[in-house]
N, C-alpha and C positions, 0 to 999 in steps of 0.2 A: 217525527222523522230524525233519523240519527244522521249523520255528516255523511259516513259510509252510503247509505242509502242517496241521500241527496247527490251524492256525488254520483252514484250508479245511474239515477234519472236522469243525469246532466248527461252522461256520458251516451246513454239508448238516445235521448234526443237529439245530440250530437249525428250518432251511429244513422241514424233516421233522414238527418240533411246532407248524409253523405261523407262524414269528417270521420275519419278513422282513428287520429293522435289519440285521442282519450282512450279508446277501446283498445290501441296498443300499450298505451301505459299500462292501464288496469288489467285488462285481462292475457295478453298474451305470454308472461313468461308463464301463467298456470297452465295453460293451453300448452306451450311448449313442451312443459314438463311431462303434461299426460302423455303427450303424441310420443316422446321419448321411451317412458314406461312401457306404454302400452305396443310400441313398434317392437321393442327389444334391442339390445346393444345392436346387434348386427344388424339393423336398418334404423338406428338412428340418424342417420345421416337424411333420411327421408321425414322425417318428423318433420321437420321446418315448411317441406313442400305440403306436409298433408294441412297444418294449420293454415296456411297461405290459402289453399283451394278453401278450405270451411269457411273461413274469412270473406272470401272473394264469394261463396255461393251464398253465405248470410247478407253481404253487401247487396246481393242482386234481389234479397226478400227484403230489405231493410224493411220499409214501409208494413209491413206483416205483424213486427214483434210488437205485441202489447205489453211486456216488461221485461226486465233485465232476466230474469229466469227464463223467459222462454229462449231467448237469444243464447244464454251460455247454455243451456239443454241442448240447443240447435250447432252450436258449435261444437260441444262435446260429442254429441251422436256422429254429426257430422266427420271429425275426428276419426273416430272409431270406425267408421265405415269406409273412411278413406284407407285404413291401416288393412283393415279386413279385404279391400279389394287387392290391396298392395301383394298381400298373403297370398292370395288365391290366383293372383298373375304369378306370384313368384313359383306356387306349388306347379300350376299348368306349365312353366317355362323349365321346370325341369323334370317334368313327367315327359314333356315332348323331347327334351336334350337326350334324357334316358333312351326314348323311344327310336329316337336318331341315331344314337350310338351303339343300338342293337342293329338296326337298319343296316347301317354301316361294317359291324362286323358281319353280320348275315352273308351280306353283297360278296365282303371279302372273302368270306370261308367259301361261298359259292364259285368267285373266280380263282381264288387258292386251288379249290378241287378241280375244276375244270382244266386250269391250268397243268396240273400234277397227271390228268388225265392225258392231256393231249401228251406231254413229255412223255409219258408212260410207253403209249402204243407208241409214240414214235423211236423210243430206245427198242421197244418188242418189236418191230418191224426191222431192226436191223439184220442183216446176215450173221451168222451163228460167230463166226470168227471177228467181226469186229463188236458184236455185242458183248461178248466176253470181255475183249480188251477194253473196250469203255468201262463196262461196271468195273473191272479191276480196276481201271485208272480215274476213274471220277466218281465213282459209288465207293470203292473199299479204298479209294486213296493213295493206291501204290505206286511207287516211283517205276518209270520204265524199267529199269534195271532188274525190279524184285519181278515185273512181270514176265519180263524175258524168262529169267530162270524160272518162275515157276512152270510158264508153258512151254519151256525149253525151246524157245525161240532166240533168234540174235535181237540187237535192240532196234537195230534198223529196221526189222521187220514189225516192230510194237508199234513206232513210231508211225510208219508209214500206214499200218491199219488203222491206228488211231486217229490219224490225218482224215483217211476213208472214212471212216466213221463221223468223225464231226462235218465231210462234205455233205454227208448223206441228211444228218439232222438237220445242218443249213436246208438244204431243199424240202425237208418236211415239216418243218417247223417257221410261224411268221418269225421274220427279222426281228424283231423287239423281244420276245421271247429268245430267239436262238443268243441275242446279246447280251442277254439279261443271264442267263445261266452260263454260256460259257467263254465269253470275250470278258466280260464284265467282272466277273468273281474270280478269274485266272490271269 
């Protein structure tokens, strides 16, 4: 037998007795390198965990190994399985987050649409003059002087009518919605 083979046999015997020092000195660097390469750069930080898990699983079955080759095979296959499992979990997590984002977007779209309908119907329910001044002021963004000039009324009439429209909307809309649209934005 070669010296290397003698050392491998000694390592296996010590491993079967529960001692890990020789295994770590002889195999750990190669196992870690394998794990880093197999996991990829973006997951290299998980490689050491995969190696540790593989060694622990082998240690639990340490009496079953008849040769160094069977131990090495078990370790390499365990590392590969750990990394495959990590990739699967990452993919599942990505799919879950993507679905969650889609659900939130859909819920927000529904809420936005319902809110807009609520606001639309509240504005449509205003008396004609109040609705006209409200739309010129809030939707078209005209100033009170421009509205007064366009409708051929006084500025005070525009102010009073605009205030009346806001009072009606305050009564018709939920408080939070009214505050959001007409107090917090202006």
